[in-house]
N, C-alpha and C positions, 0 to 999 in steps of 0.2 A: 504494500500500500504506500502511496505517495500523497503529498499535498501539492496542490497547484494554486497559484494566485488566482482568485476568482475571476479577475478581469480576463485572464488568458483562456478561461473556459467559457467565456461568453457573458458573464455577469457584468452588467453596466454599473460598475462601482468605482471607476477611476475618478480622480478629482473633477474631471470635466463631464462626468455622468456617462461616459462611454465605456465600451469594452475593447480589448485588444485580442480578439479571439484567435486562438491557434487551433485549427481543426483537430490535430493529433491529440492535443491536451483535452479538448472538449470531449473527444471520443473516449479517452481514458476515464474521465469522470463518469460519462454515461454508462460505460461498461462496469463501473464499480471498482476500477483499479486505482482511483485517486479520489481524494476529497478536495473541496475548494474552501479557501479562507481568504478574506481580505483583512489584513492586520489593521488598517486604518478604520475600517467599519467596526471591527471588534472593539476598538477604543472609543467608539461612539461618534466618530467624525461623520459629518453629513455627506451625502452625494446629491448633487455636485458640491464641491468645496473649493476654496481658493487654492491655487497651486502652492506647494511648500517645497522648500529646499533646505539642506543642511548648510549652516554657516559656521566656518571655523574648523572644519575637519570632515570626518565621515562618520558612519554609524558607530564605529569603535570609540571615536572621540566623544560622541554623544553619550554613550553608555558610561564613559569614564568621567563625565561632567566637564569636558573640555571644549565642547561644541554644542550648538543649539539648532533647533529646527524652527524656522519661521515661515509664515505664509507671505505672499507678496504685498500684504498690507502691514507687515511688521508684527503680527500677532505671534507670540511665542507658543509653539505647539509641542515643545520638547516633551513635556509630561505625557501628553497623549501618545506620542510616538514610542516612548518607553513602555507605557502600559500596553500598547499594541504588540510590541515585541514579546513581552512576557506572557500575555494572553495566548499568543500564537504558540510559543514554546510549550506552555502548559498543556494545550490541546494536543500538540504533537506527541509529547511525552506520554500523556494518558492513553493515546491511541497506538502507541508503539511505532510511530512513523519516524523514519530516519533519513528520508530523502524528500527534497522539495524542489519545485520549479517555480521560480519567482520572476516577476516582471522587471526586466533590466531598466535602469535609469531612475527608478522610484526611490524617494527618500526613505521608504520602508524596506523595499524589496530588492533594490539594485544589488547585484552580486559582484560586479566588476567596475561599473561606472555609475556615477550619479551626477546631477547638475551641480554646478560650482558654487551655488549660493548667491549668485548675482541676478538671477531671473533674466538672464540674457540669452538663454537657450544653449549655453556652453556647457559641455560635459567634461568631466575629469575622472581619473581613476579613483575608485573608492567603493565602499559598500554602504547600503542603507542600514537603518537602525535594527530592523527585524533580522535582516540577513546577518549582521554582525553578531547578534545574540545567538542565533541558530548555529552559526559557524563556531562560536566559542563553546557551544554546548555539544558539539560533535555531530550535528545534523549536516548531511551532505546537501549543499546548496548549488543549484544550477539555474541558469537563466534560460528563457525561451530561445535565445540566440545560440547558446551552447547546445541545447537539445536539437536544434535544427541544423547543426553542422557548422556553425561559426567556428573558425579555427583559433580563437583566442584562448589563452590558458585559463584553467580553473582558478578560482579565487584562493588566496591564502586561507588555510583552514582555521587559523586562530591568531589573534594578536592579544597577547596578555599584557 
């Protein structure tokens, strides 16, 4: 059993109210080979919602108290993103799930790159808050790009 970011399985839960459906992942869920979760919705964030980015680091830095998550209006969402990560981890642990496919670029789910915190559309290397916590906890994290044959390397498994 795996977990798939809900937006990748067709759920319209992204910040802009859209999905980023990947047919292969949607099929996995429909067959019962995967469950879907949206960390941000687990934390009670609305859909649609203002776009958010990590400022001052990546998901590891957020977990360590060295970076923050803000939306494009300057609202600090750090607490919600940390809650989202822990709720996701607890669900995965309770279900015995050790592998996830997350939406690349997301401040929660990015596994190799995230937006740079300037809301300019520029991406940089780094992981989202949920991805960082899952990686630190020994969960194998993939992006939809990795799954579909992108040749980029896998993320660093943990940063302590």
